[in-house]
PDB file of N, CA, C and O in Angstrom:
ATOM      1  N   UNK A   1     115.321  64.472  97.495  1.00  0.00           N
ATOM      2  CA  UNK A   1     114.165  64.936  98.243  1.00  0.00           C
ATOM      3  C   UNK A   1     114.467  66.332  98.782  1.00  0.00           C
ATOM      4  O   UNK A   1     115.583  66.627  99.211  1.00  0.00           O
ATOM      5  N   UNK A   2     113.481  67.147  98.747  1.00  0.00           N
ATOM      6  CA  UNK A   2     113.625  68.540  99.119  1.00  0.00           C
ATOM      7  C   UNK A   2     113.126  68.751 100.545  1.00  0.00           C
ATOM      8  O   UNK A   2     112.281  67.998 101.029  1.00  0.00           O
ATOM      9  N   UNK A   3     113.652  69.780 101.218  1.00  0.00           N
ATOM     10  CA  UNK A   3     113.207  70.075 102.571  1.00  0.00           C
ATOM     11  C   UNK A   3     111.752  70.545 102.577  1.00  0.00           C
ATOM     12  O   UNK A   3     111.059  70.419 103.587  1.00  0.00           O
ATOM     13  N   UNK A   4     111.288  71.089 101.443  1.00  0.00           N
ATOM     14  CA  UNK A   4     109.888  71.504 101.350  1.00  0.00           C
ATOM     15  C   UNK A   4     108.947  70.316 101.518  1.00  0.00           C
ATOM     16  O   UNK A   4     107.852  70.456 102.063  1.00  0.00           O
ATOM     17  N   UNK A   5     109.372  69.161 101.053  1.00  0.00           N
ATOM     18  CA  UNK A   5     108.564  67.950 101.194  1.00  0.00           C
ATOM     19  C   UNK A   5     108.364  67.611 102.672  1.00  0.00           C
ATOM     20  O   UNK A   5     107.264  67.248 103.088  1.00  0.00           O
ATOM     21  N   UNK A   6     109.419  67.729 103.450  1.00  0.00           N
ATOM     22  CA  UNK A   6     109.336  67.452 104.888  1.00  0.00           C
ATOM     23  C   UNK A   6     108.414  68.464 105.559  1.00  0.00           C
ATOM     24  O   UNK A   6     107.622  68.105 106.430  1.00  0.00           O
ATOM     25  N   UNK A   7     108.516  69.735 105.153  1.00  0.00           N
ATOM     26  CA  UNK A   7     107.652  70.754 105.731  1.00  0.00           C
ATOM     27  C   UNK A   7     106.185  70.524 105.368  1.00  0.00           C
ATOM     28  O   UNK A   7     105.303  70.787 106.185  1.00  0.00           O
ATOM     29  N   UNK A   8     105.914  70.040 104.164  1.00  0.00           N
ATOM     30  CA  UNK A   8     104.537  69.730 103.772  1.00  0.00           C
ATOM     31  C   UNK A   8     103.963  68.620 104.649  1.00  0.00           C
ATOM     32  O   UNK A   8     102.820  68.701 105.098  1.00  0.00           O
ATOM     33  N   UNK A   9     104.765  67.584 104.888  1.00  0.00           N
ATOM     34  CA  UNK A   9     104.304  66.487 105.738  1.00  0.00           C
ATOM     35  C   UNK A   9     104.072  66.978 107.169  1.00  0.00           C
ATOM     36  O   UNK A   9     103.093  66.595 107.810  1.00  0.00           O
ATOM     37  N   UNK A  10     104.970  67.821 107.660  1.00  0.00           N
ATOM     38  CA  UNK A  10     104.805  68.370 109.009  1.00  0.00           C
ATOM     39  C   UNK A  10     103.555  69.240 109.098  1.00  0.00           C
ATOM     40  O   UNK A  10     102.837  69.189 110.096  1.00  0.00           O
ATOM     41  N   UNK A  11     103.290  70.032 108.075  1.00  0.00           N
ATOM     42  CA  UNK A  11     102.098  70.888 108.080  1.00  0.00           C
ATOM     43  C   UNK A  11     100.824  70.056 108.085  1.00  0.00           C
ATOM     44  O   UNK A  11      99.871  70.371 108.799  1.00  0.00           O
ATOM     45  N   UNK A  12     100.811  69.004 107.294  1.00  0.00           N
ATOM     46  CA  UNK A  12      99.647  68.112 107.282  1.00  0.00           C
ATOM     47  C   UNK A  12      99.459  67.482 108.658  1.00  0.00           C
ATOM     48  O   UNK A  12      98.335  67.374 109.148  1.00  0.00           O
ATOM     49  N   UNK A  13     100.554  67.072 109.276  1.00  0.00           N
ATOM     50  CA  UNK A  13     100.476  66.475 110.608  1.00  0.00           C
ATOM     51  C   UNK A  13      99.927  67.440 111.642  1.00  0.00           C
ATOM     52  O   UNK A  13      99.112  67.054 112.479  1.00  0.00           O
ATOM     53  N   UNK A  14     100.362  68.688 111.593  1.00  0.00           N
ATOM     54  CA  UNK A  14      99.872  69.689 112.544  1.00  0.00           C
ATOM     55  C   UNK A  14      98.392  69.963 112.329  1.00  0.00           C
ATOM     56  O   UNK A  14      97.625  70.031 113.290  1.00  0.00           O
ATOM     57  N   UNK A  15      97.988  70.118 111.082  1.00  0.00           N
ATOM     58  CA  UNK A  15      96.577  70.388 110.777  1.00  0.00           C
ATOM     59  C   UNK A  15      95.695  69.229 111.230  1.00  0.00           C
ATOM     60  O   UNK A  15      94.639  69.441 111.826  1.00  0.00           O
ATOM     61  N   UNK A  16      96.131  68.009 110.947  1.00  0.00           N
ATOM     62  CA  UNK A  16      95.344  66.839 111.343  1.00  0.00           C
ATOM     63  C   UNK A  16      95.277  66.730 112.864  1.00  0.00           C
ATOM     64  O   UNK A  16      94.230  66.382 113.412  1.00  0.00           O
ATOM     65  N   UNK A  17      96.373  67.020 113.547  1.00  0.00           N
ATOM     66  CA  UNK A  17      96.369  66.946 115.011  1.00  0.00           C
ATOM     67  C   UNK A  17      95.401  67.962 115.617  1.00  0.00           C
ATOM     68  O   UNK A  17      94.676  67.642 116.559  1.00  0.00           O
ATOM     69  N   UNK A  18      95.389  69.179 115.083  1.00  0.00           N
ATOM     70  CA  UNK A  18      94.482  70.205 115.599  1.00  0.00           C
ATOM     71  C   UNK A  18      93.027  69.819 115.331  1.00  0.00           C
ATOM     72  O   UNK A  18      92.177  69.925 116.216  1.00  0.00           O
ATOM     73  N   UNK A  19      92.748  69.373 114.113  1.00  0.00           N
ATOM     74  CA  UNK A  19      91.380  68.943 113.798  1.00  0.00           C
ATOM     75  C   UNK A  19      90.957  67.767 114.672  1.00  0.00           C
ATOM     76  O   UNK A  19      89.815  67.699 115.127  1.00  0.00           O
ATOM     77  N   UNK A  20      91.875  66.854 114.897  1.00  0.00           N
ATOM     78  CA  UNK A  20      91.588  65.689 115.730  1.00  0.00           C
ATOM     79  C   UNK A  20      91.200  66.128 117.143  1.00  0.00           C
ATOM     80  O   UNK A  20      90.210  65.646 117.693  1.00  0.00           O
ATOM     81  N   UNK A  21      91.965  67.026 117.722  1.00  0.00           N
ATOM     82  CA  UNK A  21      91.662  67.495 119.083  1.00  0.00           C
ATOM     83  C   UNK A  21      90.343  68.254 119.140  1.00  0.00           C
ATOM     84  O   UNK A  21      89.566  68.085 120.079  1.00  0.00           O
ATOM     85  N   UNK A  22      90.089  69.090 118.138  1.00  0.00           N
ATOM     86  CA  UNK A  22      88.817  69.823 118.112  1.00  0.00           C
ATOM     87  C   UNK A  22      87.624  68.879 118.020  1.00  0.00           C
ATOM     88  O   UNK A  22      86.619  69.065 118.706  1.00  0.00           O
ATOM     89  N   UNK A  23      87.745  67.876 117.175  1.00  0.00           N
ATOM     90  CA  UNK A  23      86.630  66.940 117.010  1.00  0.00           C
ATOM     91  C   UNK A  23      86.436  66.066 118.243  1.00  0.00           C
ATOM     92  O   UNK A  23      85.301  65.769 118.618  1.00  0.00           O
ATOM     93  N   UNK A  24      87.515  65.657 118.869  1.00  0.00           N
ATOM     94  CA  UNK A  24      87.381  64.837 120.083  1.00  0.00           C
ATOM     95  C   UNK A  24      86.729  65.649 121.201  1.00  0.00           C
ATOM     96  O   UNK A  24      85.855  65.145 121.907  1.00  0.00           O
ATOM     97  N   UNK A  25      87.148  66.891 121.361  1.00  0.00           N
ATOM     98  CA  UNK A  25      86.580  67.723 122.433  1.00  0.00           C
ATOM     99  C   UNK A  25      85.109  68.072 122.192  1.00  0.00           C
ATOM    100  O   UNK A  25      84.376  68.366 123.136  1.00  0.00           O
ATOM    101  N   UNK A  26      84.687  68.040 120.945  1.00  0.00           N
ATOM    102  CA  UNK A  26      83.276  68.317 120.664  1.00  0.00           C
ATOM    103  C   UNK A  26      82.437  67.040 120.670  1.00  0.00           C
ATOM    104  O   UNK A  26      81.238  67.085 120.394  1.00  0.00           O
ATOM    105  N   UNK A  27      83.062  65.901 120.983  1.00  0.00           N
ATOM    106  CA  UNK A  27      82.323  64.655 121.105  1.00  0.00           C
ATOM    107  C   UNK A  27      82.131  63.897 119.810  1.00  0.00           C
ATOM    108  O   UNK A  27      81.245  63.046 119.725  1.00  0.00           O
ATOM    109  N   UNK A  28      82.918  64.175 118.822  1.00  0.00           N
ATOM    110  CA  UNK A  28      82.794  63.501 117.518  1.00  0.00           C
ATOM    111  C   UNK A  28      84.026  62.634 117.266  1.00  0.00           C
ATOM    112  O   UNK A  28      84.855  62.925 116.404  1.00  0.00           O
ATOM    113  N   UNK A  29      84.113  61.579 118.035  1.00  0.00           N
ATOM    114  CA  UNK A  29      85.284  60.705 117.946  1.00  0.00           C
ATOM    115  C   UNK A  29      85.392  59.997 116.593  1.00  0.00           C
ATOM    116  O   UNK A  29      86.495  59.768 116.097  1.00  0.00           O
ATOM    117  N   UNK A  30      84.240  59.649 115.995  1.00  0.00           N
ATOM    118  CA  UNK A  30      84.267  58.954 114.707  1.00  0.00           C
ATOM    119  C   UNK A  30      84.846  59.847 113.609  1.00  0.00           C
ATOM    120  O   UNK A  30      85.656  59.402 112.796  1.00  0.00           O
ATOM    121  N   UNK A  31      84.421  61.106 113.600  1.00  0.00           N
ATOM    122  CA  UNK A  31      84.954  62.033 112.603  1.00  0.00           C
ATOM    123  C   UNK A  31      86.426  62.320 112.850  1.00  0.00           C
ATOM    124  O   UNK A  31      87.190  62.526 111.908  1.00  0.00           O
ATOM    125  N   UNK A  32      86.824  62.334 114.120  1.00  0.00           N
ATOM    126  CA  UNK A  32      88.239  62.540 114.446  1.00  0.00           C
ATOM    127  C   UNK A  32      89.084  61.392 113.895  1.00  0.00           C
ATOM    128  O   UNK A  32      90.168  61.614 113.356  1.00  0.00           O
ATOM    129  N   UNK A  33      88.586  60.181 114.034  1.00  0.00           N
ATOM    130  CA  UNK A  33      89.318  59.023 113.512  1.00  0.00           C
ATOM    131  C   UNK A  33      89.388  59.066 111.988  1.00  0.00           C
ATOM    132  O   UNK A  33      90.425  58.752 111.404  1.00  0.00           O
ATOM    133  N   UNK A  34      88.292  59.454 111.346  1.00  0.00           N
ATOM    134  CA  UNK A  34      88.289  59.549 109.881  1.00  0.00           C
ATOM    135  C   UNK A  34      89.244  60.639 109.399  1.00  0.00           C
ATOM    136  O   UNK A  34      89.906  60.471 108.374  1.00  0.00           O
ATOM    137  N   UNK A  35      89.320  61.743 110.120  1.00  0.00           N
ATOM    138  CA  UNK A  35      90.252  62.813 109.770  1.00  0.00           C
ATOM    139  C   UNK A  35      91.693  62.335 109.881  1.00  0.00           C
ATOM    140  O   UNK A  35      92.521  62.631 109.019  1.00  0.00           O
ATOM    141  N   UNK A  36      91.985  61.600 110.939  1.00  0.00           N
ATOM    142  CA  UNK A  36      93.329  61.063 111.113  1.00  0.00           C
ATOM    143  C   UNK A  36      93.675  60.082 110.001  1.00  0.00           C
ATOM    144  O   UNK A  36      94.784  60.111 109.466  1.00  0.00           O
ATOM    145  N   UNK A  37      92.742  59.224 109.655  1.00  0.00           N
ATOM    146  CA  UNK A  37      92.989  58.265 108.574  1.00  0.00           C
ATOM    147  C   UNK A  37      93.165  58.968 107.230  1.00  0.00           C
ATOM    148  O   UNK A  37      94.008  58.567 106.426  1.00  0.00           O
ATOM    149  N   UNK A  38      92.376  60.011 106.983  1.00  0.00           N
ATOM    150  CA  UNK A  38      92.515  60.755 105.734  1.00  0.00           C
ATOM    151  C   UNK A  38      93.884  61.431 105.653  1.00  0.00           C
ATOM    152  O   UNK A  38      94.520  61.424 104.598  1.00  0.00           O
ATOM    153  N   UNK A  39      94.334  62.009 106.755  1.00  0.00           N
ATOM    154  CA  UNK A  39      95.664  62.622 106.784  1.00  0.00           C
ATOM    155  C   UNK A  39      96.754  61.604 106.541  1.00  0.00           C
ATOM    156  O   UNK A  39      97.711  61.877 105.816  1.00  0.00           O
ATOM    157  N   UNK A  40      96.620  60.431 107.141  1.00  0.00           N
ATOM    158  CA  UNK A  40      97.597  59.355 106.952  1.00  0.00           C
ATOM    159  C   UNK A  40      97.632  58.913 105.496  1.00  0.00           C
ATOM    160  O   UNK A  40      98.709  58.699 104.941  1.00  0.00           O
ATOM    161  N   UNK A  41      96.482  58.775 104.881  1.00  0.00           N
ATOM    162  CA  UNK A  41      96.429  58.344 103.476  1.00  0.00           C
ATOM    163  C   UNK A  41      97.061  59.394 102.568  1.00  0.00           C
ATOM    164  O   UNK A  41      97.780  59.046 101.631  1.00  0.00           O
ATOM    165  N   UNK A  42      96.804  60.670 102.832  1.00  0.00           N
ATOM    166  CA  UNK A  42      97.402  61.737 102.010  1.00  0.00           C
ATOM    167  C   UNK A  42      98.922  61.695 102.102  1.00  0.00           C
ATOM    168  O   UNK A  42      99.611  61.782 101.086  1.00  0.00           O
ATOM    169  N   UNK A  43      99.443  61.563 103.314  1.00  0.00           N
ATOM    170  CA  UNK A  43     100.899  61.515 103.499  1.00  0.00           C
ATOM    171  C   UNK A  43     101.483  60.264 102.856  1.00  0.00           C
ATOM    172  O   UNK A  43     102.545  60.331 102.238  1.00  0.00           O
ATOM    173  N   UNK A  44     100.815  59.133 102.987  1.00  0.00           N
ATOM    174  CA  UNK A  44     101.321  57.908 102.360  1.00  0.00           C
ATOM    175  C   UNK A  44     101.342  58.025 100.845  1.00  0.00           C
ATOM    176  O   UNK A  44     102.269  57.534 100.200  1.00  0.00           O
ATOM    177  N   UNK A  45     100.334  58.668 100.270  1.00  0.00           N
ATOM    178  CA  UNK A  45     100.342  58.863  98.819  1.00  0.00           C
ATOM    179  C   UNK A  45     101.495  59.763  98.388  1.00  0.00           C
ATOM    180  O   UNK A  45     102.098  59.536  97.339  1.00  0.00           O
ATOM    181  N   UNK A  46     101.806  60.775  99.181  1.00  0.00           N
ATOM    182  CA  UNK A  46     102.944  61.634  98.879  1.00  0.00           C
ATOM    183  C   UNK A  46     104.250  60.856  98.958  1.00  0.00           C
ATOM    184  O   UNK A  46     105.131  61.025  98.114  1.00  0.00           O
ATOM    185  N   UNK A  47     104.375  60.008  99.967  1.00  0.00           N
ATOM    186  CA  UNK A  47     105.603  59.233 100.150  1.00  0.00           C
ATOM    187  C   UNK A  47     105.748  58.184  99.050  1.00  0.00           C
ATOM    188  O   UNK A  47     106.859  57.919  98.593  1.00  0.00           O
ATOM    189  N   UNK A  48     104.648  57.592  98.626  1.00  0.00           N
ATOM    190  CA  UNK A  48     104.712  56.598  97.542  1.00  0.00           C
ATOM    191  C   UNK A  48     105.261  57.233  96.270  1.00  0.00           C
ATOM    192  O   UNK A  48     106.039  56.607  95.550  1.00  0.00           O
ATOM    193  N   UNK A  49     104.864  58.464  95.991  1.00  0.00           N
ATOM    194  CA  UNK A  49     105.397  59.167  94.831  1.00  0.00           C
ATOM    195  C   UNK A  49     106.904  59.362  94.932  1.00  0.00           C
ATOM    196  O   UNK A  49     107.617  59.214  93.940  1.00  0.00           O
ATOM    197  N   UNK A  50     107.388  59.692  96.115  1.00  0.00           N
ATOM    198  CA  UNK A  50     108.826  59.892  96.304  1.00  0.00           C
ATOM    199  C   UNK A  50     109.586  58.565  96.235  1.00  0.00           C
ATOM    200  O   UNK A  50     110.714  58.527  95.743  1.00  0.00           O
ATOM    201  N   UNK A  51     108.983  57.483  96.721  1.00  0.00           N
ATOM    202  CA  UNK A  51     109.625  56.168  96.630  1.00  0.00           C
ATOM    203  C   UNK A  51     109.732  55.738  95.176  1.00  0.00           C
ATOM    204  O   UNK A  51     110.717  55.114  94.783  1.00  0.00           O
ATOM    205  N   UNK A  52     108.737  56.062  94.385  1.00  0.00           N
ATOM    206  CA  UNK A  52     108.789  55.757  92.955  1.00  0.00           C
ATOM    207  C   UNK A  52     109.947  56.497  92.293  1.00  0.00           C
ATOM    208  O   UNK A  52     110.671  55.922  91.481  1.00  0.00           O
ATOM    209  N   UNK A  53     110.120  57.756  92.634  1.00  0.00           N
ATOM    210  CA  UNK A  53     111.246  58.531  92.091  1.00  0.00           C
ATOM    211  C   UNK A  53     112.573  57.925  92.545  1.00  0.00           C
ATOM    212  O   UNK A  53     113.525  57.865  91.766  1.00  0.00           O
ATOM    213  N   UNK A  54     112.643  57.479  93.792  1.00  0.00           N
ATOM    214  CA  UNK A  54     113.858  56.848  94.305  1.00  0.00           C
ATOM    215  C   UNK A  54     114.197  55.584  93.521  1.00  0.00           C
ATOM    216  O   UNK A  54     115.351  55.377  93.146  1.00  0.00           O
ATOM    217  N   UNK A  55     113.204  54.744  93.273  1.00  0.00           N
ATOM    218  CA  UNK A  55     113.463  53.514  92.516  1.00  0.00           C
ATOM    219  C   UNK A  55     113.890  53.810  91.087  1.00  0.00           C
ATOM    220  O   UNK A  55     114.757  53.125  90.544  1.00  0.00           O
ATOM    221  N   UNK A  56     113.289  54.827  90.472  1.00  0.00           N
ATOM    222  CA  UNK A  56     113.711  55.209  89.114  1.00  0.00           C
ATOM    223  C   UNK A  56     115.155  55.687  89.107  1.00  0.00           C
ATOM    224  O   UNK A  56     115.915  55.369  88.192  1.00  0.00           O
ATOM    225  N   UNK A  57     115.534  56.454  90.131  1.00  0.00           N
ATOM    226  CA  UNK A  57     116.905  56.942  90.224  1.00  0.00           C
ATOM    227  C   UNK A  57     117.888  55.788  90.416  1.00  0.00           C
ATOM    228  O   UNK A  57     118.954  55.771  89.802  1.00  0.00           O
ATOM    229  N   UNK A  58     117.535  54.840  91.254  1.00  0.00           N
ATOM    230  CA  UNK A  58     118.403  53.677  91.479  1.00  0.00           C
ATOM    231  C   UNK A  58     118.522  52.851  90.202  1.00  0.00           C
ATOM    232  O   UNK A  58     119.602  52.367  89.863  1.00  0.00           O
ATOM    233  N   UNK A  59     117.400  52.695  89.497  1.00  0.00           N
ATOM    234  CA  UNK A  59     117.419  51.937  88.252  1.00  0.00           C
ATOM    235  C   UNK A  59     118.314  52.620  87.218  1.00  0.00           C
ATOM    236  O   UNK A  59     119.076  51.950  86.521  1.00  0.00           O
ATOM    237  N   UNK A  60     118.226  53.926  87.116  1.00  0.00           N
ATOM    238  CA  UNK A  60     119.097  54.661  86.193  1.00  0.00           C
ATOM    239  C   UNK A  60     120.553  54.603  86.625  1.00  0.00           C
ATOM    240  O   UNK A  60     121.451  54.518  85.788  1.00  0.00           O
ATOM    241  N   UNK A  61     120.786  54.649  87.928  1.00  0.00           N
ATOM    242  CA  UNK A  61     122.157  54.639  88.447  1.00  0.00           C
ATOM    243  C   UNK A  61     122.866  53.337  88.110  1.00  0.00           C
ATOM    244  O   UNK A  61     124.028  53.349  87.706  1.00  0.00           O
ATOM    245  N   UNK A  62     122.179  52.221  88.273  1.00  0.00           N
ATOM    246  CA  UNK A  62     122.778  50.915  88.018  1.00  0.00           C
ATOM    247  C   UNK A  62     122.488  50.403  86.609  1.00  0.00           C
ATOM    248  O   UNK A  62     122.852  49.278  86.267  1.00  0.00           O
ATOM    249  N   UNK A  63     121.834  51.227  85.794  1.00  0.00           N
ATOM    250  CA  UNK A  63     121.516  50.898  84.402  1.00  0.00           C
ATOM    251  C   UNK A  63     120.786  49.566  84.264  1.00  0.00           C
ATOM    252  O   UNK A  63     121.167  48.704  83.472  1.00  0.00           O
ATOM    253  N   UNK A  64     119.734  49.424  85.053  1.00  0.00           N
ATOM    254  CA  UNK A  64     118.939  48.192  85.008  1.00  0.00           C
ATOM    255  C   UNK A  64     117.793  48.327  84.046  1.00  0.00           C
ATOM    256  O   UNK A  64     117.015  47.388  83.877  1.00  0.00           O
TER     257      UNK A  64
END
């Protein structure tokens, strides 16, 4: 795993946090929640891809 991956996740988190605060302060709590959920789903999809690579590496390492 590369440090760029961690920075991408951090950037997504910062962007989602700022959007969340802007939407809450403007009285749009529902959109703020949807933005947070969308950010969470994007990050989870990124992590699932990395977990898949990890399992492939382990499988190759132990020759399974």
